[in-house]
C-alpha positions as CSV (number, residue, x, y, z in Angstrom):
1,X,-45.3,-106.2,186.3
2,X,-43.9,-102.6,186.2
3,X,-40.3,-101.9,188.2
4,X,-41.0,-99.1,190.7
5,X,-38.7,-97.3,188.3
6,X,-41.0,-97.4,185.5
7,X,-43.8,-96.6,187.9
8,X,-42.2,-93.2,189.1
9,X,-41.4,-92.5,185.4
10,X,-45.2,-92.8,184.1
11,X,-45.9,-90.5,187.5
12,X,-43.7,-87.5,186.4
13,X,-44.9,-87.6,182.9
14,X,-47.1,-85.3,182.0
15,X,-50.9,-86.0,180.6
16,X,-49.5,-84.9,177.1
17,X,-47.2,-87.2,177.7
18,X,-49.1,-90.1,178.9
19,X,-51.7,-89.9,176.2
20,X,-49.1,-89.9,173.1
21,X,-48.0,-93.1,174.8
22,X,-51.4,-94.1,175.0
23,X,-51.8,-92.9,170.8
24,X,-49.1,-95.1,169.9
25,X,-50.3,-98.1,171.2
26,X,-54.0,-97.5,169.9
27,X,-52.4,-97.4,166.3
28,X,-50.0,-100.4,166.3
29,X,-53.0,-102.3,167.8
30,X,-55.1,-100.9,165.3
31,X,-52.7,-101.8,162.5
32,X,-52.2,-104.9,164.1
33,X,-56.0,-105.7,164.1
34,X,-56.0,-104.7,160.1
35,X,-53.5,-106.9,158.9
36,X,-55.6,-110.0,160.2
37,X,-57.6,-112.1,157.7
38,X,-61.5,-111.1,157.7
39,X,-62.8,-112.9,159.6
40,X,-60.6,-113.6,162.6
41,X,-60.6,-109.7,162.7
42,X,-64.5,-109.4,162.6
43,X,-64.5,-112.4,165.8
44,X,-62.4,-110.3,167.7
45,X,-64.2,-107.4,167.3
46,X,-67.9,-109.0,167.8
47,X,-66.2,-110.1,171.3
48,X,-65.4,-106.7,172.2
49,X,-68.2,-105.6,171.4
50,X,-70.2,-108.3,173.3
51,X,-67.7,-107.4,176.0
52,X,-68.5,-103.6,176.1
53,X,-72.1,-104.3,176.0
54,X,-71.8,-106.6,178.4
55,X,-70.4,-104.1,180.3
56,X,-73.0,-101.7,179.5
57,X,-76.2,-103.3,181.2
58,X,-74.1,-104.4,183.6
59,X,-73.2,-100.4,184.7
60,X,-76.9,-99.4,184.1
61,X,-78.1,-102.3,186.3
62,X,-75.4,-101.1,189.2
63,X,-76.7,-97.1,188.7
64,X,-80.3,-98.1,188.9
65,X,-79.8,-100.2,192.2
66,X,-78.3,-97.5,193.3
67,X,-81.1,-94.9,192.8
């Protein structure tokens, strides 16, 4: 959990500053993923793809029900 001071720091940041942090974290995560053995990397990517697909299906259903 973030401290109140950290939350306030993030709130004072510009969009560009927050985006820079986001890019840095994505780079670290991608490098860590690439260091994994091929099979483990593919297993994790497949899970992410399945979660993304399930989210897309749920969104389409929700939009359809709201129409």
